[in-house]
C-alpha positions in Angstrom: -12.2 27.5 -7.0 -12.5 30.6 -4.9 -11.4 30.3 -1.2 -13.2 33.1 0.7 -10.7 32.7 3.6 -7.2 32.2 2.2 -6.0 31.4 5.8 -8.1 28.2 5.8 -6.0 25.1 5.1 -7.3 23.3 2.1 -6.7 19.8 0.7 -7.3 18.7 -2.9 -8.7 15.4 -4.2 -9.0 14.3 -7.8 -12.4 13.4 -9.3 -13.2 11.9 -12.6 -15.2 13.7 -15.3 -16.6 10.8 -17.2 -20.3 10.1 -16.7 -19.8 6.7 -15.1 -17.4 8.1 -12.5 -18.8 11.6 -12.1 -18.3 13.0 -8.6 -16.3 10.0 -7.5 -12.8 10.5 -6.0 -9.7 8.9 -7.5 -8.0 6.3 -5.3 -5.1 3.9 -5.5 -4.9 0.3 -4.1 -2.1 -0.4 -1.6 -0.2 -3.6 -1.1 -3.0 -5.0 1.1 -5.7 -4.3 -1.4 -7.1 -1.3 0.4 -8.4 1.8 -1.5 -6.4 4.9 -0.5 -7.5 8.5 -1.4 -4.6 10.8 -2.3 -5.2 14.2 -0.7 -2.8 16.9 -1.9 -1.8 19.9 0.1 -0.6 21.8 -2.9 -2.8 22.5 -5.9 0.1 22.4 -8.3 0.9 18.9 -7.2 -2.7 17.7 -7.6 -2.8 19.2 -11.1 0.5 17.7 -12.1 -0.6 14.2 -10.8 -3.9 14.6 -12.7 -2.0 15.3 -15.9 0.2 12.3 -15.4 -2.9 10.1 -15.0 -4.5 11.6 -18.1 -1.3 11.0 -20.1 -1.6 7.3 -19.0 -5.1 7.0 -20.6 -7.1 7.7 -17.4 -10.2 9.8 -17.9 -10.0 13.5 -17.6 -9.5 14.5 -13.9 -10.5 17.6 -12.0 -9.0 18.9 -8.8 -11.6 19.4 -6.0 -10.5 21.7 -3.2 -12.1 21.3 0.2 -11.2 22.6 3.7 -8.8 20.1 5.2 -10.9 19.5 8.4 -14.0 18.8 6.3 -12.1 16.5 4.0 -10.5 14.5 6.7 -13.7 14.2 8.8 -15.6 13.0 5.7 -13.0 10.3 5.1 -13.2 9.2 8.7 -17.0 9.2 8.8 -17.2 7.0 5.7 -14.2 4.8 6.7 -12.1 5.9 3.7 -8.4 5.3 3.9 -6.4 8.4 2.9 -2.9 9.8 2.8 -2.0 13.4 2.6 0.5 14.2 -0.1 2.9 17.0 0.9 5.1 19.1 -1.3 8.0 16.8 -0.1 6.3 13.6 -1.4 6.8 12.1 -4.9 3.8 10.1 -6.2 3.8 8.3 -9.5 0.6 6.9 -11.1 0.3 3.2 -10.8 0.8 1.0 -13.9 -2.5 -0.7 -13.3 -5.7 1.4 -13.5 -7.6 1.6 -10.3 -11.2 2.3 -9.4 -12.8 5.4 -7.9 -14.4 5.6 -4.5 
C-alpha cells in the first residue's frame, strides 16, 4: 500500500481473503459478547497478528491500511466497537474462532 502523504496517521485492520468473508474485517468478541475491531497503529504488529491467526487455522489475512480519521469515523458511523492496538499492547489470538464484521 502506498501512502502519498507519509505524515498522515494510518491505522491497519485485518480482512479475510476467503470468498465467504472477502472484504470483511476481522473482529474479536469481548466478555460481554460485543464484536470488537482491532485497529493496529503499526503495520508490523498487524502483520504479526495476522500470521498468528493463520498459524491457528484462520483463513489467510491481509492488512488493510486506512487513514486513522477515516477508519475511526467509519467505525462510529456504523456503530462498530473498536480498540486501537499500540506498539505497547500485546494481543494474542483467541482460542475460539470469531466472525468477521
